[in-house]
PDB file of N, CA, C and O in Angstrom, chain B, residues numbered from 101:
ATOM      1  N   MET B 101       0.828  -1.211  -0.019  1.00  0.00           N
ATOM      2  CA  MET B 101       0.008  -0.009  -0.010  1.00  0.00           C
ATOM      3  C   MET B 101       0.887   1.269  -0.035  1.00  0.00           C
ATOM      4  O   MET B 101       1.831   1.380   0.746  1.00  0.00           O
ATOM      5  N   THR B 102       0.601   2.150  -0.859  1.00  0.00           N
ATOM      6  CA  THR B 102       1.285   3.421  -0.862  1.00  0.00           C
ATOM      7  C   THR B 102       0.400   4.473  -0.292  1.00  0.00           C
ATOM      8  O   THR B 102      -0.738   4.634  -0.734  1.00  0.00           O
ATOM      9  N   TYR B 103       0.892   5.204   0.688  1.00  0.00           N
ATOM     10  CA  TYR B 103       0.125   6.232   1.403  1.00  0.00           C
ATOM     11  C   TYR B 103       0.053   7.492   0.538  1.00  0.00           C
ATOM     12  O   TYR B 103       0.955   7.800  -0.241  1.00  0.00           O
ATOM     13  N   ARG B 104      -1.065   8.206   0.713  1.00  0.00           N
ATOM     14  CA  ARG B 104      -1.189   9.547   0.063  1.00  0.00           C
ATOM     15  C   ARG B 104      -0.238  10.490   0.769  1.00  0.00           C
ATOM     16  O   ARG B 104      -0.154  10.446   1.996  1.00  0.00           O
ATOM     17  N   LEU B 105       0.467  11.320   0.072  1.00  0.00           N
ATOM     18  CA  LEU B 105       1.345  12.328   0.634  1.00  0.00           C
ATOM     19  C   LEU B 105       0.623  13.669   0.649  1.00  0.00           C
ATOM     20  O   LEU B 105       0.136  14.143  -0.378  1.00  0.00           O
ATOM     21  N   LEU B 106       0.566  14.272   1.836  1.00  0.00           N
ATOM     22  CA  LEU B 106       0.028  15.617   2.035  1.00  0.00           C
ATOM     23  C   LEU B 106       1.163  16.451   2.564  1.00  0.00           C
ATOM     24  O   LEU B 106       2.027  15.948   3.282  1.00  0.00           O
ATOM     25  N   TYR B 107       1.172  17.718   2.220  1.00  0.00           N
ATOM     26  CA  TYR B 107       2.261  18.629   2.676  1.00  0.00           C
ATOM     27  C   TYR B 107       1.673  19.893   3.301  1.00  0.00           C
ATOM     28  O   TYR B 107       0.729  20.501   2.797  1.00  0.00           O
ATOM     29  N   HIS B 108       2.298  20.254   4.447  1.00  0.00           N
ATOM     30  CA  HIS B 108       1.969  21.539   5.045  1.00  0.00           C
ATOM     31  C   HIS B 108       2.261  22.594   4.013  1.00  0.00           C
ATOM     32  O   HIS B 108       3.195  22.424   3.229  1.00  0.00           O
ATOM     33  N   PRO B 109       1.520  23.663   3.971  1.00  0.00           N
ATOM     34  CA  PRO B 109       1.697  24.699   2.918  1.00  0.00           C
ATOM     35  C   PRO B 109       3.131  25.301   2.945  1.00  0.00           C
ATOM     36  O   PRO B 109       3.600  25.744   1.897  1.00  0.00           O
ATOM     37  N   LEU B 110       3.828  25.335   4.072  1.00  0.00           N
ATOM     38  CA  LEU B 110       5.158  25.925   4.145  1.00  0.00           C
ATOM     39  C   LEU B 110       6.271  24.968   3.759  1.00  0.00           C
ATOM     40  O   LEU B 110       7.429  25.379   3.685  1.00  0.00           O
ATOM     41  N   VAL B 111       5.963  23.735   3.517  1.00  0.00           N
ATOM     42  CA  VAL B 111       6.970  22.739   3.103  1.00  0.00           C
ATOM     43  C   VAL B 111       7.603  23.176   1.765  1.00  0.00           C
ATOM     44  O   VAL B 111       8.788  22.937   1.529  1.00  0.00           O
ATOM     45  N   ALA B 112       6.821  23.802   0.915  1.00  0.00           N
ATOM     46  CA  ALA B 112       7.364  24.269  -0.377  1.00  0.00           C
ATOM     47  C   ALA B 112       8.526  25.231  -0.128  1.00  0.00           C
ATOM     48  O   ALA B 112       9.552  25.156  -0.805  1.00  0.00           O
ATOM     49  N   GLU B 113       8.369  26.105   0.811  1.00  0.00           N
ATOM     50  CA  GLU B 113       9.470  27.057   1.190  1.00  0.00           C
ATOM     51  C   GLU B 113      10.685  26.286   1.765  1.00  0.00           C
ATOM     52  O   GLU B 113      11.836  26.613   1.478  1.00  0.00           O
ATOM     53  N   ASP B 114      10.393  25.260   2.581  1.00  0.00           N
ATOM     54  CA  ASP B 114      11.539  24.454   3.118  1.00  0.00           C
ATOM     55  C   ASP B 114      12.360  23.897   2.021  1.00  0.00           C
ATOM     56  O   ASP B 114      13.589  23.953   2.056  1.00  0.00           O
ATOM     57  N   ILE B 115      11.665  23.330   0.995  1.00  0.00           N
ATOM     58  CA  ILE B 115      12.346  22.672  -0.126  1.00  0.00           C
ATOM     59  C   ILE B 115      13.110  23.669  -0.977  1.00  0.00           C
ATOM     60  O   ILE B 115      14.219  23.399  -1.439  1.00  0.00           O
ATOM     61  N   GLU B 116      12.481  24.852  -1.179  1.00  0.00           N
ATOM     62  CA  GLU B 116      13.122  25.882  -2.002  1.00  0.00           C
ATOM     63  C   GLU B 116      14.493  26.299  -1.434  1.00  0.00           C
ATOM     64  O   GLU B 116      15.421  26.626  -2.173  1.00  0.00           O
ATOM     65  N   ASN B 117      14.579  26.274  -0.135  1.00  0.00           N
ATOM     66  CA  ASN B 117      15.811  26.747   0.546  1.00  0.00           C
ATOM     67  C   ASN B 117      16.920  25.691   0.678  1.00  0.00           C
ATOM     68  O   ASN B 117      17.959  25.933   1.294  1.00  0.00           O
ATOM     69  N   LEU B 118      16.668  24.499   0.077  1.00  0.00           N
ATOM     70  CA  LEU B 118      17.663  23.412   0.244  1.00  0.00           C
ATOM     71  C   LEU B 118      18.623  23.379  -0.946  1.00  0.00           C
ATOM     72  O   LEU B 118      18.249  23.812  -2.035  1.00  0.00           O
ATOM     73  N   PRO B 119      19.835  22.884  -0.773  1.00  0.00           N
ATOM     74  CA  PRO B 119      20.743  22.683  -1.889  1.00  0.00           C
ATOM     75  C   PRO B 119      20.141  21.696  -2.922  1.00  0.00           C
ATOM     76  O   PRO B 119      19.412  20.786  -2.527  1.00  0.00           O
ATOM     77  N   GLU B 120      20.421  21.852  -4.198  1.00  0.00           N
ATOM     78  CA  GLU B 120      19.882  21.018  -5.258  1.00  0.00           C
ATOM     79  C   GLU B 120      20.044  19.564  -4.975  1.00  0.00           C
ATOM     80  O   GLU B 120      19.078  18.808  -5.075  1.00  0.00           O
ATOM     81  N   ASN B 121      21.289  19.117  -4.606  1.00  0.00           N
ATOM     82  CA  ASN B 121      21.547  17.721  -4.442  1.00  0.00           C
ATOM     83  C   ASN B 121      20.738  17.156  -3.305  1.00  0.00           C
ATOM     84  O   ASN B 121      20.343  15.991  -3.343  1.00  0.00           O
ATOM     85  N   ILE B 122      20.482  17.965  -2.288  1.00  0.00           N
ATOM     86  CA  ILE B 122      19.665  17.472  -1.161  1.00  0.00           C
ATOM     87  C   ILE B 122      18.220  17.360  -1.596  1.00  0.00           C
ATOM     88  O   ILE B 122      17.562  16.403  -1.185  1.00  0.00           O
ATOM     89  N   LYS B 123      17.669  18.269  -2.403  1.00  0.00           N
ATOM     90  CA  LYS B 123      16.337  18.186  -2.902  1.00  0.00           C
ATOM     91  C   LYS B 123      16.099  16.870  -3.584  1.00  0.00           C
ATOM     92  O   LYS B 123      15.054  16.253  -3.374  1.00  0.00           O
ATOM     93  N   ASP B 124      17.029  16.415  -4.394  1.00  0.00           N
ATOM     94  CA  ASP B 124      16.912  15.175  -5.135  1.00  0.00           C
ATOM     95  C   ASP B 124      16.884  13.978  -4.167  1.00  0.00           C
ATOM     96  O   ASP B 124      16.040  13.087  -4.277  1.00  0.00           O
ATOM     97  N   ARG B 125      17.801  13.987  -3.250  1.00  0.00           N
ATOM     98  CA  ARG B 125      17.842  12.902  -2.292  1.00  0.00           C
ATOM     99  C   ARG B 125      16.588  12.795  -1.453  1.00  0.00           C
ATOM    100  O   ARG B 125      16.071  11.706  -1.205  1.00  0.00           O
ATOM    101  N   LEU B 126      16.098  13.986  -1.009  1.00  0.00           N
ATOM    102  CA  LEU B 126      14.857  13.964  -0.232  1.00  0.00           C
ATOM    103  C   LEU B 126      13.687  13.500  -1.028  1.00  0.00           C
ATOM    104  O   LEU B 126      12.875  12.728  -0.518  1.00  0.00           O
ATOM    105  N   GLN B 127      13.559  13.925  -2.241  1.00  0.00           N
ATOM    106  CA  GLN B 127      12.459  13.490  -3.114  1.00  0.00           C
ATOM    107  C   GLN B 127      12.486  12.018  -3.288  1.00  0.00           C
ATOM    108  O   GLN B 127      11.435  11.383  -3.191  1.00  0.00           O
ATOM    109  N   GLY B 128      13.650  11.413  -3.547  1.00  0.00           N
ATOM    110  CA  GLY B 128      13.749  10.000  -3.741  1.00  0.00           C
ATOM    111  C   GLY B 128      13.403   9.272  -2.467  1.00  0.00           C
ATOM    112  O   GLY B 128      12.684   8.274  -2.517  1.00  0.00           O
ATOM    113  N   ALA B 129      13.888   9.733  -1.316  1.00  0.00           N
ATOM    114  CA  ALA B 129      13.597   9.077  -0.047  1.00  0.00           C
ATOM    115  C   ALA B 129      12.092   9.155   0.286  1.00  0.00           C
ATOM    116  O   ALA B 129      11.522   8.184   0.783  1.00  0.00           O
ATOM    117  N   ILE B 130      11.453  10.300   0.017  1.00  0.00           N
ATOM    118  CA  ILE B 130      10.010  10.390   0.277  1.00  0.00           C
ATOM    119  C   ILE B 130       9.257   9.403  -0.582  1.00  0.00           C
ATOM    120  O   ILE B 130       8.404   8.659  -0.097  1.00  0.00           O
ATOM    121  N   GLU B 131       9.579   9.401  -1.860  1.00  0.00           N
ATOM    122  CA  GLU B 131       8.857   8.469  -2.795  1.00  0.00           C
ATOM    123  C   GLU B 131       9.166   6.995  -2.561  1.00  0.00           C
ATOM    124  O   GLU B 131       8.267   6.158  -2.639  1.00  0.00           O
ATOM    125  N   LYS B 132      10.381   6.677  -2.287  1.00  0.00           N
ATOM    126  CA  LYS B 132      10.760   5.196  -2.238  1.00  0.00           C
ATOM    127  C   LYS B 132      10.709   4.655  -0.816  1.00  0.00           C
ATOM    128  O   LYS B 132      10.447   3.463  -0.650  1.00  0.00           O
ATOM    129  N   ARG B 133      10.938   5.439   0.200  1.00  0.00           N
ATOM    130  CA  ARG B 133      10.924   4.914   1.576  1.00  0.00           C
ATOM    131  C   ARG B 133       9.692   5.349   2.350  1.00  0.00           C
ATOM    132  O   ARG B 133       9.012   4.516   2.949  1.00  0.00           O
ATOM    133  N   LEU B 134       9.401   6.619   2.347  1.00  0.00           N
ATOM    134  CA  LEU B 134       8.327   7.103   3.195  1.00  0.00           C
ATOM    135  C   LEU B 134       6.908   6.733   2.711  1.00  0.00           C
ATOM    136  O   LEU B 134       6.100   6.244   3.502  1.00  0.00           O
ATOM    137  N   ALA B 135       6.611   6.953   1.471  1.00  0.00           N
ATOM    138  CA  ALA B 135       5.226   6.720   0.929  1.00  0.00           C
ATOM    139  C   ALA B 135       4.858   5.230   1.055  1.00  0.00           C
ATOM    140  O   ALA B 135       3.727   4.945   1.448  1.00  0.00           O
ATOM    141  N   PRO B 136       5.716   4.291   0.754  1.00  0.00           N
ATOM    142  CA  PRO B 136       5.269   2.876   0.870  1.00  0.00           C
ATOM    143  C   PRO B 136       5.102   2.405   2.302  1.00  0.00           C
ATOM    144  O   PRO B 136       4.202   1.610   2.574  1.00  0.00           O
ATOM    145  N   ASP B 137       5.940   2.869   3.236  1.00  0.00           N
ATOM    146  CA  ASP B 137       5.896   2.349   4.611  1.00  0.00           C
ATOM    147  C   ASP B 137       6.391   3.388   5.593  1.00  0.00           C
ATOM    148  O   ASP B 137       7.546   3.329   6.013  1.00  0.00           O
ATOM    149  N   PRO B 138       5.519   4.378   5.989  1.00  0.00           N
ATOM    150  CA  PRO B 138       6.011   5.450   6.869  1.00  0.00           C
ATOM    151  C   PRO B 138       6.396   5.022   8.247  1.00  0.00           C
ATOM    152  O   PRO B 138       7.170   5.723   8.901  1.00  0.00           O
ATOM    153  N   VAL B 139       5.897   3.902   8.733  1.00  0.00           N
ATOM    154  CA  VAL B 139       6.277   3.428  10.069  1.00  0.00           C
ATOM    155  C   VAL B 139       7.716   2.893  10.046  1.00  0.00           C
ATOM    156  O   VAL B 139       8.503   3.166  10.952  1.00  0.00           O
ATOM    157  N   ARG B 140       8.029   2.171   9.055  1.00  0.00           N
ATOM    158  CA  ARG B 140       9.377   1.621   8.897  1.00  0.00           C
ATOM    159  C   ARG B 140      10.404   2.630   8.427  1.00  0.00           C
ATOM    160  O   ARG B 140      11.595   2.473   8.698  1.00  0.00           O
ATOM    161  N   ALA B 141       9.965   3.663   7.727  1.00  0.00           N
ATOM    162  CA  ALA B 141      10.906   4.655   7.196  1.00  0.00           C
ATOM    163  C   ALA B 141      11.455   5.577   8.184  1.00  0.00           C
ATOM    164  O   ALA B 141      12.528   6.147   7.991  1.00  0.00           O
ATOM    165  N   GLY B 142      10.702   5.754   9.314  1.00  0.00           N
ATOM    166  CA  GLY B 142      11.146   6.761  10.298  1.00  0.00           C
ATOM    167  C   GLY B 142      10.999   6.272  11.719  1.00  0.00           C
ATOM    168  O   GLY B 142      10.542   5.159  11.976  1.00  0.00           O
ATOM    169  N   ARG B 143      11.390   7.116  12.614  1.00  0.00           N
ATOM    170  CA  ARG B 143      11.310   6.769  14.061  1.00  0.00           C
ATOM    171  C   ARG B 143      10.344   7.717  14.711  1.00  0.00           C
ATOM    172  O   ARG B 143      10.171   8.857  14.279  1.00  0.00           O
ATOM    173  N   PRO B 144       9.715   7.227  15.760  1.00  0.00           N
ATOM    174  CA  PRO B 144       8.804   8.158  16.523  1.00  0.00           C
ATOM    175  C   PRO B 144       9.501   9.203  17.271  1.00  0.00           C
ATOM    176  O   PRO B 144      10.603   8.973  17.769  1.00  0.00           O
ATOM    177  N   LEU B 145       8.911  10.360  17.381  1.00  0.00           N
ATOM    178  CA  LEU B 145       9.425  11.448  18.191  1.00  0.00           C
ATOM    179  C   LEU B 145       8.763  11.403  19.571  1.00  0.00           C
ATOM    180  O   LEU B 145       7.698  10.818  19.770  1.00  0.00           O
ATOM    181  N   LYS B 146       9.449  12.048  20.504  1.00  0.00           N
ATOM    182  CA  LYS B 146       8.971  12.044  21.933  1.00  0.00           C
ATOM    183  C   LYS B 146       8.660  13.394  22.384  1.00  0.00           C
ATOM    184  O   LYS B 146       8.814  14.391  21.680  1.00  0.00           O
ATOM    185  N   GLN B 147       8.198  13.398  23.626  1.00  0.00           N
ATOM    186  CA  GLN B 147       7.919  14.668  24.382  1.00  0.00           C
ATOM    187  C   GLN B 147       6.897  15.529  23.653  1.00  0.00           C
ATOM    188  O   GLN B 147       5.797  15.053  23.373  1.00  0.00           O
ATOM    189  N   SER B 148       7.204  16.715  23.351  1.00  0.00           N
ATOM    190  CA  SER B 148       6.217  17.690  22.745  1.00  0.00           C
ATOM    191  C   SER B 148       5.912  17.325  21.288  1.00  0.00           C
ATOM    192  O   SER B 148       4.961  17.856  20.715  1.00  0.00           O
ATOM    193  N   LEU B 149       6.696  16.432  20.680  1.00  0.00           N
ATOM    194  CA  LEU B 149       6.397  16.019  19.337  1.00  0.00           C
ATOM    195  C   LEU B 149       5.872  14.554  19.270  1.00  0.00           C
ATOM    196  O   LEU B 149       5.870  13.944  18.201  1.00  0.00           O
ATOM    197  N   ALA B 150       5.445  14.021  20.388  1.00  0.00           N
ATOM    198  CA  ALA B 150       4.855  12.710  20.440  1.00  0.00           C
ATOM    199  C   ALA B 150       3.729  12.560  19.431  1.00  0.00           C
ATOM    200  O   ALA B 150       2.906  13.470  19.324  1.00  0.00           O
ATOM    201  N   GLY B 151       3.645  11.492  18.703  1.00  0.00           N
ATOM    202  CA  GLY B 151       2.679  11.319  17.692  1.00  0.00           C
ATOM    203  C   GLY B 151       3.201  11.660  16.292  1.00  0.00           C
ATOM    204  O   GLY B 151       2.564  11.346  15.287  1.00  0.00           O
ATOM    205  N   HIS B 152       4.323  12.284  16.247  1.00  0.00           N
ATOM    206  CA  HIS B 152       5.012  12.612  14.985  1.00  0.00           C
ATOM    207  C   HIS B 152       6.158  11.680  14.766  1.00  0.00           C
ATOM    208  O   HIS B 152       6.574  10.990  15.698  1.00  0.00           O
ATOM    209  N   ARG B 153       6.688  11.630  13.565  1.00  0.00           N
ATOM    210  CA  ARG B 153       7.796  10.773  13.262  1.00  0.00           C
ATOM    211  C   ARG B 153       8.848  11.551  12.491  1.00  0.00           C
ATOM    212  O   ARG B 153       8.563  12.630  11.971  1.00  0.00           O
ATOM    213  N   LYS B 154      10.066  11.015  12.411  1.00  0.00           N
ATOM    214  CA  LYS B 154      11.156  11.604  11.630  1.00  0.00           C
ATOM    215  C   LYS B 154      11.801  10.567  10.719  1.00  0.00           C
ATOM    216  O   LYS B 154      12.011   9.410  11.082  1.00  0.00           O
ATOM    217  N   MET B 155      12.101  11.044   9.518  1.00  0.00           N
ATOM    218  CA  MET B 155      12.885  10.186   8.615  1.00  0.00           C
ATOM    219  C   MET B 155      14.181  10.915   8.365  1.00  0.00           C
ATOM    220  O   MET B 155      14.193  12.098   8.025  1.00  0.00           O
ATOM    221  N   ARG B 156      15.249  10.209   8.535  1.00  0.00           N
ATOM    222  CA  ARG B 156      16.612  10.723   8.332  1.00  0.00           C
ATOM    223  C   ARG B 156      17.084  10.573   6.920  1.00  0.00           C
ATOM    224  O   ARG B 156      17.009   9.485   6.351  1.00  0.00           O
ATOM    225  N   VAL B 157      17.572  11.650   6.338  1.00  0.00           N
ATOM    226  CA  VAL B 157      18.210  11.635   5.021  1.00  0.00           C
ATOM    227  C   VAL B 157      19.508  12.410   5.140  1.00  0.00           C
ATOM    228  O   VAL B 157      19.532  13.624   4.932  1.00  0.00           O
ATOM    229  N   GLY B 158      20.561  11.735   5.465  1.00  0.00           N
ATOM    230  CA  GLY B 158      21.830  12.410   5.716  1.00  0.00           C
ATOM    231  C   GLY B 158      21.692  13.347   6.948  1.00  0.00           C
ATOM    232  O   GLY B 158      21.239  12.904   8.003  1.00  0.00           O
ATOM    233  N   ASP B 159      22.067  14.592   6.821  1.00  0.00           N
ATOM    234  CA  ASP B 159      21.944  15.538   7.918  1.00  0.00           C
ATOM    235  C   ASP B 159      20.564  16.223   7.926  1.00  0.00           C
ATOM    236  O   ASP B 159      20.323  17.118   8.736  1.00  0.00           O
ATOM    237  N   TYR B 160      19.667  15.805   7.029  1.00  0.00           N
ATOM    238  CA  TYR B 160      18.332  16.400   6.992  1.00  0.00           C
ATOM    239  C   TYR B 160      17.293  15.479   7.511  1.00  0.00           C
ATOM    240  O   TYR B 160      17.463  14.260   7.519  1.00  0.00           O
ATOM    241  N   ARG B 161      16.191  16.070   7.954  1.00  0.00           N
ATOM    242  CA  ARG B 161      15.093  15.316   8.547  1.00  0.00           C
ATOM    243  C   ARG B 161      13.761  15.715   7.901  1.00  0.00           C
ATOM    244  O   ARG B 161      13.530  16.878   7.571  1.00  0.00           O
ATOM    245  N   VAL B 162      12.931  14.750   7.741  1.00  0.00           N
ATOM    246  CA  VAL B 162      11.546  14.947   7.271  1.00  0.00           C
ATOM    247  C   VAL B 162      10.669  14.617   8.475  1.00  0.00           C
ATOM    248  O   VAL B 162      10.666  13.481   8.948  1.00  0.00           O
ATOM    249  N   ILE B 163       9.942  15.581   8.960  1.00  0.00           N
ATOM    250  CA  ILE B 163       9.097  15.437  10.129  1.00  0.00           C
ATOM    251  C   ILE B 163       7.682  15.274   9.572  1.00  0.00           C
ATOM    252  O   ILE B 163       7.209  16.098   8.789  1.00  0.00           O
ATOM    253  N   TYR B 164       7.004  14.173  10.001  1.00  0.00           N
ATOM    254  CA  TYR B 164       5.656  13.864   9.427  1.00  0.00           C
ATOM    255  C   TYR B 164       4.787  13.178  10.481  1.00  0.00           C
ATOM    256  O   TYR B 164       5.240  12.805  11.563  1.00  0.00           O
ATOM    257  N   ARG B 165       3.555  13.036  10.118  1.00  0.00           N
ATOM    258  CA  ARG B 165       2.556  12.384  10.911  1.00  0.00           C
ATOM    259  C   ARG B 165       1.731  11.447  10.065  1.00  0.00           C
ATOM    260  O   ARG B 165       1.298  11.837   8.980  1.00  0.00           O
ATOM    261  N   VAL B 166       1.496  10.244  10.504  1.00  0.00           N
ATOM    262  CA  VAL B 166       0.640   9.284   9.754  1.00  0.00           C
ATOM    263  C   VAL B 166      -0.787   9.517  10.174  1.00  0.00           C
ATOM    264  O   VAL B 166      -1.115   9.513  11.360  1.00  0.00           O
ATOM    265  N   LEU B 167      -1.643   9.721   9.169  1.00  0.00           N
ATOM    266  CA  LEU B 167      -3.045  10.004   9.407  1.00  0.00           C
ATOM    267  C   LEU B 167      -3.847   9.023   8.630  1.00  0.00           C
ATOM    268  O   LEU B 167      -4.255   9.333   7.511  1.00  0.00           O
ATOM    269  N   GLY B 168      -4.099   7.857   9.150  1.00  0.00           N
ATOM    270  CA  GLY B 168      -4.870   6.791   8.444  1.00  0.00           C
ATOM    271  C   GLY B 168      -4.066   6.371   7.232  1.00  0.00           C
ATOM    272  O   GLY B 168      -2.955   5.861   7.381  1.00  0.00           O
ATOM    273  N   ASP B 169      -4.614   6.576   6.000  1.00  0.00           N
ATOM    274  CA  ASP B 169      -3.941   6.177   4.778  1.00  0.00           C
ATOM    275  C   ASP B 169      -3.169   7.326   4.176  1.00  0.00           C
ATOM    276  O   ASP B 169      -2.830   7.256   2.995  1.00  0.00           O
ATOM    277  N   ALA B 170      -2.867   8.392   4.921  1.00  0.00           N
ATOM    278  CA  ALA B 170      -2.169   9.552   4.436  1.00  0.00           C
ATOM    279  C   ALA B 170      -0.973   9.857   5.361  1.00  0.00           C
ATOM    280  O   ALA B 170      -0.926   9.480   6.532  1.00  0.00           O
ATOM    281  N   ILE B 171      -0.016  10.567   4.747  1.00  0.00           N
ATOM    282  CA  ILE B 171       1.139  11.045   5.524  1.00  0.00           C
ATOM    283  C   ILE B 171       1.189  12.537   5.383  1.00  0.00           C
ATOM    284  O   ILE B 171       1.260  13.035   4.259  1.00  0.00           O
ATOM    285  N   MET B 172       1.155  13.282   6.476  1.00  0.00           N
ATOM    286  CA  MET B 172       1.259  14.723   6.485  1.00  0.00           C
ATOM    287  C   MET B 172       2.683  15.132   6.698  1.00  0.00           C
ATOM    288  O   MET B 172       3.157  15.007   7.827  1.00  0.00           O
ATOM    289  N   VAL B 173       3.405  15.607   5.725  1.00  0.00           N
ATOM    290  CA  VAL B 173       4.785  16.088   5.892  1.00  0.00           C
ATOM    291  C   VAL B 173       4.644  17.524   6.437  1.00  0.00           C
ATOM    292  O   VAL B 173       4.020  18.386   5.818  1.00  0.00           O
ATOM    293  N   LEU B 174       5.241  17.743   7.604  1.00  0.00           N
ATOM    294  CA  LEU B 174       5.089  19.025   8.279  1.00  0.00           C
ATOM    295  C   LEU B 174       6.309  19.948   8.100  1.00  0.00           C
ATOM    296  O   LEU B 174       6.167  21.169   8.023  1.00  0.00           O
ATOM    297  N   LYS B 175       7.493  19.353   8.037  1.00  0.00           N
ATOM    298  CA  LYS B 175       8.687  20.158   7.983  1.00  0.00           C
ATOM    299  C   LYS B 175       9.836  19.319   7.395  1.00  0.00           C
ATOM    300  O   LYS B 175       9.964  18.131   7.690  1.00  0.00           O
ATOM    301  N   ILE B 176      10.670  19.964   6.555  1.00  0.00           N
ATOM    302  CA  ILE B 176      11.916  19.416   6.081  1.00  0.00           C
ATOM    303  C   ILE B 176      12.992  20.354   6.361  1.00  0.00           C
ATOM    304  O   ILE B 176      12.895  21.530   6.010  1.00  0.00           O
ATOM    305  N   GLY B 177      14.067  19.881   7.004  1.00  0.00           N
ATOM    306  CA  GLY B 177      15.161  20.824   7.301  1.00  0.00           C
ATOM    307  C   GLY B 177      16.337  20.105   7.858  1.00  0.00           C
ATOM    308  O   GLY B 177      16.334  18.885   8.021  1.00  0.00           O
ATOM    309  N   HIS B 178      17.380  20.906   8.159  1.00  0.00           N
ATOM    310  CA  HIS B 178      18.620  20.418   8.698  1.00  0.00           C
ATOM    311  C   HIS B 178      18.398  19.932  10.134  1.00  0.00           C
ATOM    312  O   HIS B 178      17.574  20.491  10.858  1.00  0.00           O
ATOM    313  N   ARG B 179      19.116  18.916  10.537  1.00  0.00           N
ATOM    314  CA  ARG B 179      18.878  18.366  11.853  1.00  0.00           C
ATOM    315  C   ARG B 179      19.168  19.321  13.009  1.00  0.00           C
ATOM    316  O   ARG B 179      18.664  19.111  14.112  1.00  0.00           O
ATOM    317  N   LYS B 180      19.980  20.379  12.780  1.00  0.00           N
ATOM    318  CA  LYS B 180      20.374  21.306  13.861  1.00  0.00           C
ATOM    319  C   LYS B 180      19.231  22.151  14.367  1.00  0.00           C
ATOM    320  O   LYS B 180      19.241  22.586  15.518  1.00  0.00           O
ATOM    321  N   ASP B 181      18.213  22.396  13.493  1.00  0.00           N
ATOM    322  CA  ASP B 181      17.145  23.229  13.969  1.00  0.00           C
ATOM    323  C   ASP B 181      15.722  22.809  13.485  1.00  0.00           C
ATOM    324  O   ASP B 181      14.765  23.562  13.666  1.00  0.00           O
ATOM    325  N   VAL B 182      15.596  21.634  12.885  1.00  0.00           N
ATOM    326  CA  VAL B 182      14.328  21.199  12.350  1.00  0.00           C
ATOM    327  C   VAL B 182      13.287  20.944  13.491  1.00  0.00           C
ATOM    328  O   VAL B 182      12.096  21.181  13.288  1.00  0.00           O
ATOM    329  N   TYR B 183      13.701  20.498  14.604  1.00  0.00           N
ATOM    330  CA  TYR B 183      12.777  20.195  15.701  1.00  0.00           C
ATOM    331  C   TYR B 183      12.216  21.477  16.280  1.00  0.00           C
ATOM    332  O   TYR B 183      11.011  21.570  16.514  1.00  0.00           O
ATOM    333  N   THR B 184      13.048  22.452  16.513  1.00  0.00           N
ATOM    334  CA  THR B 184      12.557  23.749  17.018  1.00  0.00           C
ATOM    335  C   THR B 184      11.628  24.395  15.987  1.00  0.00           C
ATOM    336  O   THR B 184      10.602  24.966  16.355  1.00  0.00           O
ATOM    337  N   LYS B 185      11.965  24.313  14.753  1.00  0.00           N
ATOM    338  CA  LYS B 185      11.175  25.002  13.737  1.00  0.00           C
ATOM    339  C   LYS B 185       9.821  24.288  13.516  1.00  0.00           C
ATOM    340  O   LYS B 185       8.820  24.952  13.247  1.00  0.00           O
ATOM    341  N   VAL B 186       9.779  22.948  13.626  1.00  0.00           N
ATOM    342  CA  VAL B 186       8.526  22.271  13.426  1.00  0.00           C
ATOM    343  C   VAL B 186       7.596  22.579  14.627  1.00  0.00           C
ATOM    344  O   VAL B 186       6.384  22.706  14.453  1.00  0.00           O
ATOM    345  N   LYS B 187       8.162  22.695  15.825  1.00  0.00           N
ATOM    346  CA  LYS B 187       7.349  23.099  16.978  1.00  0.00           C
ATOM    347  C   LYS B 187       6.694  24.476  16.772  1.00  0.00           C
ATOM    348  O   LYS B 187       5.520  24.689  17.073  1.00  0.00           O
ATOM    349  N   GLN B 188       7.526  25.412  16.238  1.00  0.00           N
ATOM    350  CA  GLN B 188       6.999  26.757  15.953  1.00  0.00           C
ATOM    351  C   GLN B 188       5.886  26.690  14.926  1.00  0.00           C
ATOM    352  O   GLN B 188       4.858  27.350  15.076  1.00  0.00           O
ATOM    353  N   ARG B 189       6.083  25.902  13.891  1.00  0.00           N
ATOM    354  CA  ARG B 189       5.085  25.750  12.839  1.00  0.00           C
ATOM    355  C   ARG B 189       3.784  25.119  13.380  1.00  0.00           C
ATOM    356  O   ARG B 189       2.690  25.513  12.976  1.00  0.00           O
ATOM    357  N   LEU B 190       3.904  24.172  14.265  1.00  0.00           N
ATOM    358  CA  LEU B 190       2.709  23.573  14.811  1.00  0.00           C
ATOM    359  C   LEU B 190       1.922  24.508  15.752  1.00  0.00           C
ATOM    360  O   LEU B 190       0.695  24.458  15.828  1.00  0.00           O
ATOM    361  N   ILE B 191       2.679  25.359  16.462  1.00  0.00           N
ATOM    362  CA  ILE B 191       2.030  26.313  17.388  1.00  0.00           C
ATOM    363  C   ILE B 191       1.335  27.434  16.571  1.00  0.00           C
ATOM    364  O   ILE B 191       0.245  27.879  16.928  1.00  0.00           O
ATOM    365  N   SER B 192       1.967  27.871  15.496  1.00  0.00           N
ATOM    366  CA  SER B 192       1.446  29.012  14.748  1.00  0.00           C
ATOM    367  C   SER B 192       0.204  28.540  13.875  1.00  0.00           C
ATOM    368  O   SER B 192      -0.731  29.313  13.667  1.00  0.00           O
ATOM    369  N   LYS B 193       0.224  27.320  13.401  1.00  0.00           N
ATOM    370  CA  LYS B 193      -0.874  26.841  12.534  1.00  0.00           C
ATOM    371  C   LYS B 193      -0.975  25.326  12.648  1.00  0.00           C
ATOM    372  O   LYS B 193      -0.356  24.604  11.866  1.00  0.00           O
ATOM    373  N   PRO B 194      -1.748  24.839  13.614  1.00  0.00           N
ATOM    374  CA  PRO B 194      -1.854  23.347  13.800  1.00  0.00           C
ATOM    375  C   PRO B 194      -2.390  22.675  12.571  1.00  0.00           C
ATOM    376  O   PRO B 194      -3.230  23.204  11.842  1.00  0.00           O
ATOM    377  N   VAL B 195      -1.866  21.480  12.368  1.00  0.00           N
ATOM    378  CA  VAL B 195      -2.291  20.656  11.204  1.00  0.00           C
ATOM    379  C   VAL B 195      -2.898  19.377  11.801  1.00  0.00           C
ATOM    380  O   VAL B 195      -3.340  18.499  11.059  1.00  0.00           O
TER     381      VAL B 195
END
């Protein structure tokens, strides 16, 4: 089963700001690893991000949530600040 991919409206900006080679790697990982099996593709997050998951692609992370037969991608960014930024995104506009 392939899950439907949904994206937070600001994910387009996240992707725009990434280096070209990282964009390609992330797109491939989302299509080949995340969409077919989101539970196996990533690990669960804890504490204030409980219920969300992360998929590692080098130094970058895809933060997402599984919603039935869909995956909501909430944030894509560098590991150094992706968790802080996804929390800010969730506070400002819950999904």
